[in-house]
Structures are given as structure tokens and as C-alpha cells.
PAVEX-234521 format. One record per residue (C-alpha): residue in three letters; x, y, z. Coordinates in steps of 0.1 Angstrom, whole numbers, padded with zeros to 4 digits, always signed. Example, Ala and Ser with C-alpha at 12.3 -4.5 7.8 and 13.67 -1.06 7.14 Angstrom:
BEGIN
ala+0123-0045+0078;ser+0137-0011+0071;
This chain:
BEGIN
met+0913+0179+1988;leu+0899+0145+2001;pro+0900+0135+2038;asp+0932+0115+2032;gly+0950+0146+2018;ser+0948+0134+1981;met+0935+0157+1954;thr+0908+0149+1928;ser+0889+0167+1901;thr+0866+0138+1890;ala+0830+0134+1902;gly+0823+0102+1921;thr+0819+0086+1956;tyr+0851+0082+1977;ser+0853+0062+2009;phe+0881+0065+2036;ser+0886+0045+2068;phe+0903+0062+2097;thr+0911+0053+2133;ser+0898+0078+2159;thr+0918+0091+2188;leu+0900+0064+2209;gly+0911+0036+2186;cys+0877+0031+2169;asp+0871+0029+2131;ser+0857+0059+2114;val+0845+0058+2078;val+0842+0090+2058;thr+0823+0088+2025;val+0826+0118+2001;asp+0800+0121+1974;leu+0817+0146+1950;thr+0796+0164+1924;leu+0811+0187+1897;thr+0791+0219+1893;pro+0796+0235+1859;thr+0809+0271+1854;tyr+0796+0295+1828;ser+0811+0319+1803;leu+0787+0344+1788;thr+0790+0372+1763;glu+0768+0403+1760;asp+0769+0433+1736;val+0758+0467+1750;glu+0754+0502+1734;ile+0753+0535+1753;cys+0752+0571+1741;asp+0785+0590+1736;gly+0791+0606+1771;gly+0769+0581+1790;ser+0779+0553+1814;tyr+0771+0515+1819;thr+0769+0494+1850;leu+0787+0461+1845;pro+0774+0427+1860;asp+0798+0431+1889;gly+0784+0466+1897;ser+0813+0487+1884;ile+0805+0516+1860;val+0823+0523+1827;ser+0819+0550+1800;thr+0845+0540+1775;ala+0840+0516+1746;gly+0858+0483+1750;thr+0856+0447+1762;tyr+0851+0441+1800;thr+0853+0408+1819;ser+0833+0403+1851;met+0838+0374+1875;leu+0806+0364+1893;thr+0796+0335+1916;thr+0767+0311+1906;val+0741+0299+1932;asp+0764+0268+1936;gly+0794+0290+1945;cys+0812+0284+1912;asp+0828+0310+1890;ser+0809+0325+1861;ile+0826+0348+1836;val+0805+0375+1818;thr+0823+0393+1790;thr+0807+0427+1781;thr+0815+0444+1747;leu+0805+0481+1751;thr+0799+0503+1721;leu+0793+0541+1722;thr+0764+0554+1700;pro+0771+0588+1685;thr+0746+0617+1682;leu+0724+0615+1651;thr+0717+0643+1626;thr+0686+0638+1604;asp+0673+0658+1574;ile+0636+0656+1566;ala+0620+0670+1534;ala+0583+0675+1540;ser+0554+0691+1522;ile+0519+0702+1531;cys+0489+0713+1512;asp+0481+0749+1508;gly+0460+0759+1539;ser+0473+0731+1561;ser+0498+0731+1589;tyr+0528+0709+1597;thr+0538+0695+1632;leu+0575+0697+1637;pro+0593+0669+1657;asp+0592+0689+1689;gly+0554+0692+1686;ser+0552+0729+1674;thr+0532+0736+1642;thr+0538+0758+1612;ser+0520+0765+1578;ser+0549+0784+1560;ala+0575+0770+1537;gly+0610+0771+1552;met+0638+0752+1570;tyr+0633+0743+1608;thr+0659+0728+1631;thr+0647+0706+1662;thr+0668+0688+1689;leu+0654+0655+1702;thr+0665+0625+1722;thr+0667+0590+1703;val+0652+0557+1716;asp+0688+0550+1729;gly+0686+0582+1750;cys+0711+0601+1727;asp+0707+0635+1712;ser+0692+0637+1677;ile+0691+0669+1655;val+0663+0669+1630;thr+0664+0695+1602;thr+0630+0698+1584;thr+0627+0715+1550;leu+0590+0723+1545;thr+0573+0729+1511;val+0537+0741+1505;thr+0518+0724+1476;pro+0486+0735+1457;thr+0454+0713+1452;tyr+0436+0703+1418;ala+0401+0696+1401;val+0398+0672+1371;ser+0367+0660+1349;leu+0366+0626+1330;asp+0341+0612+1305;thr+0342+0574+1299;ala+0320+0544+1288;ile+0320+0506+1296;cys+0300+0476+1284;asp+0273+0461+1305;gly+0289+0436+1329;asp+0322+0454+1330;thr+0334+0474+1359;tyr+0351+0507+1360;val+0378+0516+1386;leu+0373+0551+1399;pro+0404+0571+1408;asp+0400+0563+1446;gly+0401+0525+1437;ser+0363+0519+1442;leu+0344+0501+1415;ala+0314+0514+1394;thr+0290+0494+1371;val+0261+0518+1368;ser+0259+0549+1345;gly+0262+0582+1365;thr+0285+0610+1377;tyr+0310+0601+1404;thr+0330+0626+1424;thr+0363+0614+1440;ile+0384+0633+1465;leu+0420+0621+1463;phe+0453+0632+1477;thr+0481+0642+1452;ala+0515+0626+1454;val+0523+0651+1481;gly+0491+0645+1500;cys+0469+0674+1489;asp+0432+0672+1479;ser+0424+0666+1442;ile+0388+0664+1431;ile+0381+0642+1400;thr+0345+0641+1385;thr+0339+0610+1364;thr+0309+0608+1340;leu+0303+0570+1333;ile+0280+0556+1305;val+0272+0518+1305;arg+0264+0502+1271;asp+0243+0471+1267;thr+0257+0436+1259;phe+0238+0404+1250;ser+0241+0368+1261;thr+0221+0339+1246;phe+0220+0302+1258;leu+0207+0274+1235;asp+0200+0238+1246;val+0200+0216+1215;ser+0200+0178+1209;ile+0204+0157+1177;cys+0203+0120+1171;ser+0235+0100+1167;gly+0247+0103+1131;ser+0231+0137+1124;leu+0249+0171+1120;tyr+0241+0205+1137;thr+0249+0239+1122;leu+0266+0262+1148;pro+0262+0300+1150;asp+0295+0306+1131;gly+0282+0283+1102;ser+0303+0253+1110;thr+0287+0219+1116;thr+0294+0192+1142;asp+0281+0158+1152;thr+0298+0158+1186;ala+0281+0166+1219;gly+0296+0195+1239;ile+0293+0232+1248;phe+0302+0257+1221;glu+0307+0293+1229;tyr+0309+0322+1204;val+0316+0358+1211;leu+0302+0383+1185;leu+0304+0421+1184;ala+0272+0441+1188;gly+0267+0474+1170;thr+0278+0493+1201;gly+0311+0474+1200;cys+0302+0454+1231;asp+0304+0416+1232;ser+0274+0394+1225;thr+0278+0358+1236;val+0260+0328+1222;val+0265+0295+1241;val+0252+0262+1224;asn+0248+0232+1247;leu+0247+0203+1222;ala+0236+0168+1233;val+0238+0137+1210;glu+0210+0113+1217;pro+0219+0076+1211;val+0199+0050+1190;tyr+0194+0016+1205;asp+0194-0021+1193;thr+0183-0043+1222;thr+0175-0080+1224;ile+0151-0093+1252;tyr+0147-0130+1260;ala+0113-0138+1276;gly+0091-0168+1285;ile+0054-0173+1291;cys+0033-0202+1304;pro+0010-0220+1279;gly-0024-0202+1275;thr-0009-0167+1285;ser+0002-0137+1263;tyr+0032-0113+1262;thr+0030-0075+1255;leu+0057-0064+1230;pro+0074-0029+1234;asp+0051-0015+1207;gly+0020-0025+1228;thr+0009-0056+1207;ser+0002-0089+1225;val+0015-0123+1213;ser+0010-0159+1227;thr+0031-0179+1202;ala+0069-0186+1206;gly+0090-0168+1181;thr+0112-0137+1174;tyr+0095-0103+1172;thr+0112-0070+1161;thr+0098-0036+1170;asn+0109+0001+1166;pro+0091+0022+1192;gly+0116+0051+1191;ser+0135+0066+1221;ala+0123+0094+1244;ala+0144+0118+1224;gly+0127+0108+1191;cys+0157+0087+1178;asp+0154+0052+1164;ser+0153+0023+1189;ile+0151-0014+1177;ile+0140-0040+1203;thr+0141-0077+1194;val+0120-0100+1216;val+0128-0138+1216;leu+0097-0154+1231;glu+0095-0191+1243;ile+0066-0211+1258;leu+0076-0225+1292;pro+0067-0261+1300;val+0043-0273+1328;phe+0048-0306+1346;asp+0025-0335+1357;thr+0045-0359+1379;ala+0034-0392+1395;ile+0053-0406+1425;thr+0048-0440+1441;ala+0062-0443+1477;gly+0060-0465+1507;ile+0063-0460+1544;cys+0072-0483+1572;pro+0048-0487+1602;gly+0053-0459+1628;thr+0069-0435+1604;thr+0057-0404+1585;tyr+0061-0392+1549;leu+0068-0355+1540;leu+0045-0343+1512;pro+0054-0316+1486;asp+0034-0289+1504;gly+0055-0294+1535;thr+0028-0314+1555;ser+0035-0350+1569;thr+0013-0381+1569;asp+0015-0418+1581;met-0016-0429+1562;glu-0018-0449+1529;gly-0036-0432+1500;thr-0033-0409+1469;tyr-0023-0373+1474;ile-0026-0346+1446;phe-0008-0312+1448;asn-0009-0282+1424;leu+0024-0262+1426;thr+0040-0234+1407;thr+0074-0239+1389;ile+0103-0214+1393;ser+0090-0199+1360;gly+0055-0193+1375;cys+0037-0221+1355;asp+0014-0247+1371;ser+0029-0282+1381;ile+0008-0312+1393;ile+0024-0339+1416;thr+0004-0371+1424;ile+0018-0393+1452;thr+0005-0428+1458;leu+0015-0439+1493;ala+0015-0476+1505;ala+0024-0493+1538;leu+0055-0516+1537;pro+0057-0549+1557;val+0083-0559+1584;tyr+0097-0594+1592;asp+0107-0614+1624;met+0125-0648+1617;val+0143-0676+1638;val+0170-0697+1622;asp+0187-0728+1640;ala+0223-0736+1628;val+0251-0761+1637;ile+0289-0759+1630;cys+0320-0779+1640;asp+0345-0765+1664;asp+0370-0755+1637;glu+0343-0738+1615;ser+0327-0703+1614;tyr+0292-0691+1606;val+0281-0660+1585;leu+0252-0642+1601;pro+0225-0624+1579;asp+0243-0590+1584;gly+0276-0604+1571;ala+0292-0608+1605;ile+0312-0640+1611;val+0310-0659+1644;ala+0325-0692+1656;thr+0310-0693+1692;ala+0277-0710+1701;gly+0249-0686+1711;thr+0218-0666+1700;tyr+0224-0638+1676;thr+0198-0612+1668;val+0203-0590+1636;ser+0182-0560+1625;leu+0181-0555+1588;leu+0163-0533+1563;ser+0138-0549+1540;ala+0137-0541+1503;gly+0111-0515+1512;gly+0135-0499+1537;cys+0117-0512+1569;asp+0132-0530+1599;ser+0133-0569+1598;thr+0147-0590+1627;ile+0164-0624+1622;thr+0173-0645+1653;thr+0200-0672+1648;asn+0205-0700+1674;leu+0240-0713+1668;ser+0254-0747+1682;val+0291-0757+1679;asn+0301-0794+1680;pro+0337-0801+1692;thr+0366-0815+1671;tyr+0398-0831+1683;ser+0435-0827+1674;phe+0465-0846+1689;val+0502-0839+1683;thr+0529-0865+1691;asp+0566-0859+1689;val+0586-0891+1682;ser+0624-0895+1677;ile+0641-0926+1663;cys+0677-0933+1655;ser+0688-0935+1619;gly+0678-0969+1604;asp+0648-0975+1628;thr+0610-0975+1619;tyr+0578-0962+1635;leu+0542-0975+1634;leu+0515-0948+1629;glu+0479-0951+1644;asp+0464-0962+1610;gly+0489-0991+1609;thr+0514-0975+1585;glu+0551-0981+1592;val+0575-0952+1584;ser+0613-0946+1588;asp+0618-0912+1572;pro+0616-0881+1594;gly+0586-0859+1588;ile+0550-0849+1599;tyr+0524-0876+1595;val+0486-0867+1597;val+0459-0893+1603;asn+0421-0881+1601;ile+0394-0899+1622;asn+0357-0889+1624;thr+0339-0884+1657;thr+0304-0896+1665;ala+0291-0861+1658;gly+0306-0861+1623;cys+0334-0837+1631;asp+0370-0844+1622;ser+0396-0856+1648;ile+0432-0852+1637;leu+0462-0873+1649;ile+0496-0856+1640;thr+0529-0874+1645;asn+0561-0854+1643;leu+0588-0880+1635;asn+0624-0869+1641;leu+0654-0889+1630;leu+0683-0888+1654;pro+0715-0887+1634;asp+0750-0898+1642;tyr+0766-0863+1647;asn+0799-0853+1631;ile+0798-0815+1636;phe+0824-0789+1624;ile+0821-0755+1640;asp+0841-0723+1631;thr+0842-0701+1662;ala+0859-0667+1663;ile+0870-0647+1694;cys+0886-0613+1698;ala+0922-0609+1707;gly+0926-0609+1744;ser+0894-0630+1750;val+0891-0668+1760;leu+0867-0694+1746;thr+0851-0722+1768;leu+0852-0755+1749;pro+0825-0783+1752;asp+0846-0802+1778;gly+0847-0771+1800;thr+0884-0761+1792;gln+0893-0726+1780;thr+0916-0715+1753;asp+0928-0682+1737;thr+0948-0699+1710;ala+0937-0705+1674;gly+0934-0742+1663;val+0910-0772+1658;tyr+0896-0789+1689;ser+0877-0823+1685;phe+0853-0841+1710;asp+0834-0875+1708;tyr+0800-0880+1726;ile+0770-0904+1730;ser+0737-0885+1727;ser+0710-0889+1753;leu+0691-0911+1729;gly+0722-0934+1725;cys+0733-0920+1691;asp+0769-0912+1683;ser+0781-0876+1680;ser+0815-0859+1672;ile+0821-0821+1675;his+0852-0804+1658;ile+0857-0767+1668;asn+0880-0744+1647;val+0890-0715+1669;ile+0898-0682+1650;ile+0915-0652+1668;asn+0903-0618+1653;asp+0924-0586+1659;leu+0908-0557+1678;pro+0898-0527+1657;val+0921-0496+1658;val+0899-0468+1673;thr+0909-0431+1674;met+0891-0399+1686;asp+0904-0363+1682;ala+0889-0329+1690;ser+0897-0295+1675;thr+0906-0282+1709;asp+0911-0295+1745;ala+0896-0263+1760;thr+0868-0239+1750;cys+0847-0211+1764;val+0812-0218+1777;asp+0797-0196+1749;gly+0819-0213+1722;glu+0804-0229+1691;pro+0797-0266+1694;phe+0823-0288+1676;val+0822-0323+1661;leu+0847-0349+1673;ser+0868-0366+1646;val+0866-0404+1651;ala+0876-0435+1632;pro+0863-0459+1622;ala+0828-0443+1619;gly+0797-0459+1632;gly+0806-0463+1669;ile+0791-0448+1700;ala+0803-0417+1718;trp+0794-0406+1753;gly+0804-0381+1779;thr+0794-0347+1795;gly+0781-0322+1769;leu+0780-0348+1740;thr+0751-0352+1717;gly+0761-0378+1691;leu+0796-0367+1681;thr+0789-0330+1688;phe+0803-0314+1720;asp+0783-0283+1732;pro+0801-0262+1758;ala+0769-0246+1769;val+0754-0281+1776;ala+0785-0293+1794;gly+0787-0261+1816;val+0817-0245+1831;gly+0842-0271+1845;gly+0862-0302+1836;pro+0884-0314+1821;tyr+0854-0336+1810;pro+0864-0372+1798;leu+0848-0381+1765;tyr+0847-0417+1751;tyr+0842-0434+1718;ala+0837-0472+1714;tyr+0836-0491+1681;thr+0826-0527+1674;asp+0837-0542+1641;ala+0820-0567+1619;asn+0836-0595+1639;gly+0820-0582+1671;cys+0854-0570+1685;ser+0854-0537+1703;asp+0878-0511+1715;thr+0875-0476+1730;ala+0893-0442+1726;ser+0891-0412+1750;leu+0901-0376+1754;thr+0893-0346+1778;val+0878-0311+1772;glu+0878-0283+1797;val+0851-0255+1796;tyr+0861-0220+1807;ala+0837-0195+1823;leu+0832-0161+1807;pro+0848-0132+1825;ala+0825-0114+1850;leu+0822-0077+1839;ser+0810-0045+1856;phe+0814-0008+1851;phe+0800+0024+1866;phe+0772+0039+1847;pro+0745+0064+1859;asp+0710+0064+1844;tyr+0715+0099+1830;leu+0740+0128+1827;cys+0735+0164+1818;val+0749+0174+1784;glu+0771+0200+1800;ala+0785+0176+1826;asp+0822+0167+1827;pro+0834+0134+1811;thr+0826+0104+1834;asp+0851+0076+1840;leu+0832+0043+1835;leu+0857+0024+1858;pro+0854-0010+1841;val+0862-0042+1861;pro+0884-0059+1849;ser+0901-0031+1830;gly+0917-0035+1796;gly+0885-0041+1776;val+0870-0020+1748;phe+0840+0004+1751;thr+0818+0010+1721;gly+0789+0033+1716;pro+0782+0070+1712;gly+0799+0097+1733;leu+0829+0075+1742;ser+0866+0085+1745;gly+0885+0055+1758;asp+0870+0046+1792;met+0854+0080+1795;phe+0818+0089+1785;val+0815+0125+1772;pro+0779+0137+1773;ser+0785+0166+1750;leu+0801+0142+1724;ala+0771+0119+1726;gly+0746+0147+1724;thr+0712+0151+1739;gly+0690+0120+1735;gly+0691+0083+1742;pro+0689+0060+1758;tyr+0723+0052+1743;asn+0736+0016+1744;ile+0771+0015+1759;thr+0789-0019+1753;tyr+0820-0031+1772;thr+0838-0061+1757;tyr+0866-0079+1775;thr+0887-0110+1766;asp+0905-0128+1794;ala+0937-0148+1794;thr+0918-0180+1784;gly+0906-0162+1753;cys+0870-0161+1765;thr+0851-0129+1756;asn+0821-0114+1774;thr+0801-0083+1767;leu+0781-0061+1791;ile+0756-0035+1778;asp+0741-0007+1798;val+0721+0024+1787;ile+0723+0061+1795;glu+0703+0091+1787;val+0719+0125+1780;arg+0695+0152+1791;glu+0697+0189+1782;asn+0678+0216+1801;thr+0666+0246+1781;val+0651+0278+1792;tyr+0636+0308+1774;ala+0638+0341+1791;gly+0616+0357+1765;pro+0621+0380+1735;asp+0641+0413+1738;thr+0617+0442+1744;ser+0615+0479+1752;leu+0595+0502+1774;phe+0592+0538+1781;ile+0611+0550+1812;gly+0590+0546+1843;asp+0569+0518+1828;ser+0569+0482+1840;ile+0567+0449+1821;gln+0560+0414+1834;leu+0585+0387+1824;leu+0570+0352+1821;val+0589+0319+1822;phe+0570+0286+1819;thr+0588+0262+1842;ser+0585+0245+1876;asp+0623+0242+1881;asp+0646+0263+1902;leu+0656+0296+1886;leu+0675+0328+1893;trp+0675+0362+1876;ser+0706+0384+1875;pro+0710+0413+1880;val+0681+0418+1904;thr+0681+0456+1898;gly+0646+0467+1887;leu+0630+0432+1893;ser+0602+0425+1918;cys+0618+0391+1926;ser+0649+0372+1917;asp+0637+0335+1918;cys+0601+0336+1905;thr+0587+0329+1871;asp+0568+0361+1866;pro+0588+0391+1880;trp+0578+0427+1871;ala+0608+0446+1855;ser+0611+0483+1860;pro+0646+0492+1848;gln+0656+0529+1847;gln+0681+0522+1819;thr+0687+0496+1792;thr+0694+0463+1810;thr+0702+0427+1800;tyr+0688+0402+1825;trp+0703+0367+1827;leu+0680+0337+1837;thr+0697+0306+1851;glu+0675+0275+1855;thr+0683+0242+1872;asp+0660+0213+1865;glu+0651+0182+1886;tyr+0681+0163+1872;gly+0706+0191+1881;cys+0710+0202+1844;val+0716+0240+1840;ala+0704+0263+1813;met+0708+0300+1808;asp+0692+0326+1785;ala+0691+0364+1784;leu+0668+0391+1774;thr+0675+0428+1770;ile+0649+0455+1780;thr+0656+0487+1761;val+0646+0518+1782;arg+0633+0546+1759;thr+0632+0583+1771;val+0616+0595+1738;pro+0582+0579+1729;asp+0578+0558+1699;met+0560+0580+1674;tyr+0548+0551+1652;ile+0510+0554+1647;phe+0491+0526+1629;ser+0459+0536+1611;pro+0441+0508+1592;asn+0434+0516+1555;ala+0400+0499+1556;phe+0374+0485+1580;thr+0342+0465+1578;pro+0315+0476+1603;asn+0291+0447+1597;gly+0287+0435+1633;asp+0308+0403+1630;ser+0331+0415+1658;ala+0361+0418+1634;asn+0373+0452+1621;asp+0340+0468+1632;tyr+0356+0501+1643;phe+0381+0526+1629;phe+0407+0534+1656;leu+0444+0545+1658;tyr+0471+0523+1675;gly+0506+0528+1687;pro+0530+0513+1713;asp+0533+0546+1733;ile+0499+0562+1728;val+0485+0575+1761;arg+0452+0589+1746;ile+0437+0603+1714;asn+0428+0639+1722;asn+0408+0643+1690;leu+0397+0619+1662;met+0375+0634+1634;val+0362+0616+1603;tyr+0350+0636+1572;asp+0332+0625+1540;arg+0345+0635+1505;trp+0325+0668+1507;gly+0341+0678+1540;asn+0311+0669+1563;leu+0321+0659+1598;leu+0307+0623+1604;tyr+0324+0614+1637;his+0343+0633+1665;gly+0359+0614+1694;leu+0375+0633+1724;asn+0400+0620+1749;leu+0399+0584+1738;gln+0421+0561+1759;ala+0446+0539+1741;asn+0433+0506+1728;ala+0396+0516+1735;glu+0387+0504+1701;thr+0349+0503+1706;leu+0350+0541+1712;gly+0362+0547+1676;trp+0341+0553+1645;asp+0315+0526+1639;gly+0308+0535+1603;thr+0276+0555+1609;lys+0266+0590+1599;gly+0241+0607+1622;gly+0230+0573+1634;leu+0225+0560+1599;val+0248+0535+1581;ala+0274+0553+1560;met+0279+0542+1524;glu+0310+0523+1512;gly+0337+0546+1501;val+0369+0565+1511;tyr+0368+0589+1541;ala+0393+0613+1555;phe+0404+0615+1591;val+0424+0640+1612;ala+0436+0632+1648;glu+0457+0647+1676;val+0475+0619+1696;glu+0492+0623+1730;leu+0522+0600+1735;lys+0541+0591+1767;gly+0562+0619+1781;gly+0535+0644+1771;met+0544+0647+1734;val+0514+0655+1712;ile+0515+0648+1674;pro+0490+0653+1646;val+0479+0624+1624;his+0458+0624+1592;gly+0449+0601+1563;asn+0422+0581+1545;ile+0401+0551+1556;thr+0380+0529+1532;leu+0347+0517+1545;leu+0337+0482+1532;arg+0305+0463+1538;
């Protein structure tokens, strides 16, 4: 119940405002957490006539199903259902046999050497009565002789499983099918075998005759097994190699005056083709053809020049600035001599001065090809034909020229007198050339204009709704022809006739696919007519309206203006409103335990749709999502304007696991340490027989078979449970393990023969005999697991031979029971 009297069963934070008795505000915040409950099942067996303590402490002795209500560490209910089964008393029949002269230990520890039937009453590992009836038979022993033969290299398996490869007499002591001694004497003869290996080679194209008479020309290993006179195998292995023959061509060159040694050892100094057959290392044919050429030598003469102050790089890598003849002997890449003679001469340089004159309208080309038109001194550095620097200095003078332009206007029918005395009456440009005293041209240009008597007709168009200002200053918006007479400023007559045309305005339209859109909506293109105009307004790029660019707001006015071919314009407009996306939120923790109850996500505003793993409507169900994550949970909501927004959050579903350990057993009165590897909070139940209830390593000493439950809560509040059952035995486990072989070679592995068992207290006696009955080892009062006190494979301080040995032991178990043990052990090196 919450502070306001309401009831809830959902985890969450609840806030309440109250007014105290003094009139002051009081705020109560309830942080409600749901703690899980548990339902566990255990199966238990007891002996018929025994009793069992249930988890709630009550005691029952009848088979059935019992339900116990417990309280967890958080105060919540936990239900443990126990299924109790009664184990009946067991009756066992044992048929046993012993060798003549031996004795048999009955289940109660007493011994007998006579055939007969014996009845013993024991207690089972479950603590229940067990009646064992033993029928004992006495069996005789045997002695057998065998004669056999093998071929050399074969092995013979003796009756005890050991192997023999040498002639001799072998005595083996075995146990019959019923465990009695049997002596088998084996006389072994080893017959000789033969093995021959032949390494043979032939030349390619030859044949080889194999030991079986067949022939081959193929390399390989050929093995033949033949029978000797004794009936044993004789093996002949032929390793046949096929040696190749060769046909090789060698291209070689020598310098004039030298010789070349051919593969057969002869020397030649003349170009040509030489064929030799020296034979290969294996004695097979080998043809080598040598194509010999005489390499050329060179005698080269070079004439070169150098400019003053520079150096010349000679062929041997040295440099010089001196005239002269230089001779060098070099070696070509083929190793032959090459002579280079260099004659080196000094090249001249030049320094010249040139005086030049041009007119003002001319240009001058300098020696380096540059063009100048300004008076001055120009210095140019050039390379002579020999590659050396030469300097030419040009002193350039520029004489002036003159050019005059005169604009003259006359009325139609008049004449004009030019500077050279010519009289003209036609309009045009007249050029008269006159030389100056310096010999440069002076140009007189007359631009003659003829002033007409004007009679001008002008077509003028205006757009509907506009006015036109006429030459006399009046305005009109009416179509028609308007005439005006004038005298020009030069006294010539002029008439102007204006034809006024009225052009209609263009019909301009603009439409949009919608008058409202969401801010994340797709951009849309306005439909306009005629095309080719200009649009403007918030969010417009060209004719495309982008809600994201415009932003939330509006209605935004958008305009479109169009001007036709006549220059007439009109404008269309419309408005578009941009809606904001709905603001979303919902409750979402970073993580939940997989066993937690479903969580209401409380979306704001409600009415949207959740998508993602583990969802059921507006509820997140951890067990439905499963352990893992982070999981993406998406909430999508569409508001009344049709705008849709999406909010994404993540959650991780965590699962705690705990392992109490494997089920085990112990003898009554013993203790065992339970180990749990965790740093989280934990609790053991029941605590009976435990050294602590909330530690990771309690010692358990139950007096009867008990199932312990382990509850662990991790740092995130996730809970895990596991159980282990400790079976309490009142009768010791009579299982004795005796290895069938050991290897006392000092490698710290299987170096000792010893007996092992879960309930061994000590080995009172352990005796080892060889096949002739000689005592090799006698151990007394050996503690359990003291392996290094066992037999180390020696005989009187000497290393015992490999073979099969017999052992007899008397073992004391927990509870004081003593049992005999005997068998064989194989010693291996």
C-alpha cells in the first residue's frame, strides 16, 4: 500500500505531496523494487524405516511430495518441493571362486578356504541393510609346455602378453579364467631371414633387368619378397636411378688476341661453332655446342671546346680547364680495351654595342628576340656558337610622331575643306599624312558627319498597367501613333513618330503538393507556369522547398515571378507551414535482471508503437528478450499533424549464474570443503553441518545425506540458485584401484606401484612377488596416497626386469573394515 492508500504491484518511483498538521508541505517518495520469489524442487531417497528432515525442519518417514514455505534474505516467499522416495533393503548373490590353497575374504571381513554358501548382512552406501549371499568354489591350477618358431625380425607374443624376439625358453605364470596360477613353458626358435639393398643407375633410353626377370627403363624403388629355404622371407630392394643425357648450347665472346677453352679442354681463338661430347658425371652422353664470337674494341676521337672559367669532365672522371689532347685506355662492358682521344680547345666570348633609332609608333627586336618600343639601353647575354656567354648592348632612341583627330558635322547638301585643300561633302573619315622634320609620319584624321533631316518612326511597347513618357513630356497608357516636329541643335529639321503598343501581362501560376509538412519531410518541387522565372522565400532553393532548411514555423510565403519575351512581369505566391516533430520520452533503465518482472516503459506521449526484442505492448519483458544486449528499443509516435518521430534507447539483460559444485559423497564423520568462486553476496541453506552460511568456502560435515542450496545476489541485484547433494555413507566404498602397469624410469610419472581408493585409511600389508614366488617388496602400514612408499621396481636394490609380477595386499578402510586385494602388475621400462 502506498502513502496515499492506493495499491500497486509494479516496480518504480512514486511521489506523494501531503500537508502536515502544521500546514507545511511534506513530500514522500517511494522507490519500490520487486524482489523475486523462488520455487525449487529436490528429489531425496531414504532407507525404508528411516526419516528425512525437510527444509522447514519438519521430519517425515513416508514416501511422497512435501511443500515447504521458506523466507529469502529479502523476506520474500520461497517454495521448496521435496519428492521423498523410500529405498528398500537389498539382497545380493555372489558367485566366487578361489584357487586351491588360497583363502577368500567374505563381505564382513572374515576369511574362508572351503567351498560352500555364506550369508553376510551389510549396510549399503545409502545406509540401508544389504544381505549378501556368497557361493564359493575352489579351482585347481595347471602347467603347460609349448614349442614354436619365428622368422628373424618377427616377434612372438608370450602367454602373459610380453614379446620375445630371441631363441630361448620362457616361463610364464598366468592366472586361469578363475584367477588361479597356470605355468606355461615356451621353447622359442628364431630362424634367419635375408634383406638385400641395391643402388643402380642407367642412362636414359637403357633397360635394367630386375630380380624377377622383368625389365624397366623408369627410375624408382622396386621391392621383391622371395622365400628362403627355411620358409622365411628374403627381401631384395632395387633403387633404380635414370641418368639424363644433355644437349646444351653456350654463347660466348672473347676479345681479339685471346683464346677460349672448350668443355673438352681444347682452346680456340677463332669465331665459329664448336661441338663437343665430354660425357656426364654418370657416364652418359652429353653434347655441348659453343657459339664463339670475337668482341669488338673501340678507338674514339672527340673534339671539344670549353668556355673561359669552366671545366671539362674527362672519361676517367677527372676535370680540366686547360687546352690540350688527352688519351684514355678504358675497358668495355665485354672486358675489351677501348681508346678515347679528346682534343680540347678554348672558345671565344664577345661584347658588342649597337645604336638604333625608331619612330614613336614602331618597335625594335633585340638580339634575344624580345620586342621593345621604349627608348633606353638594353643588355642581352647570349650563347655563342661554341656555347660561351656573349654580351650585346643596344642603345635605343625613339623619335616622336603626331596624330590629330577632328570631328566635323555638316548639314545635308553642305561641303567641307580638308587640310590638304580637298573639298568633300559625303560623310566619312578622311586621313591626311604629313612628314615631321625627323622623318616620322604625322597623321591628320577628319571624322565628317552629315546631319540629316530626321523623319523617325519608333515602335514602343509597354506592359498593360504601365505608362509611357512621350518626347514632349506627356504620358500615355493608350495604344496609338504619336508625332512630334523638332529643329536639331545644328539647325536641321527632325520629325519623330512613336507607335505605342500595349502588351498583356503573362499569366503566372504556382502550386505546391501540400500547404503543410513535417520538418523531417522530403523536399518537394513547386509546380510553376510558365517555366523560366525566379522563385524566392524561406526554405527555397530554386523551385525546391526543403522543410529542414526552412525550420519549424510559418506559414512561410513563397513567391514566383516571371518576365515574358516582351519584358512584362507578374508574380504568384502561396504559403507552406512546417510542423515540429513530436517530443518523445520513455522510462528505460540501463539494465534489468532476466528474472525481473515486466517493466512498464511509460511512453510520453502514449499511443505510439514499441519495437525491439522482449516487448509486449508498452512492457519490456526481460525473460522474453533473453540474456544479452545491449538491445535497441525503438518508440515510434505519429501526432495529429501526421508528423512521426522515433526515440531509440538501449538496455542490457543480465543473468547471474552460480555453481555450488558437483554432488559428492563422504564417509560419516568426515568433512569436505565447498568452494564457490565469486565476490558477490551469497547464502547457504540449510546451515546444518556447515562452518558458515555466507562464505565461499564453508566446511560441510553433515551427519546424514543433505542437499545444500546456494543463493547468490550479484552487484546488479540479479539472483541465482544452485544445489549440491552430499551423500553420507556409513559403509566404506570398497573400490580399490590397482594399476595394471607402471614405468619406474625416474621421469616422475608412474614411477611407483601403489593401491588407491576413496575410503582407504592405510595399506596394512603390500607384497610383490616375481613369477617364481620370490618376495621382491614388502610394505607395512602405508598411509593412503603415500605413493612414493610403494614399490619402485627394484629387487634387492637392483633394477627389476620388465615383466609381469604378482601382488597381495591387506587394505584397511574407513570404519575399521579390512579387505584383501591381489592381482598382477606389469613393469615396463
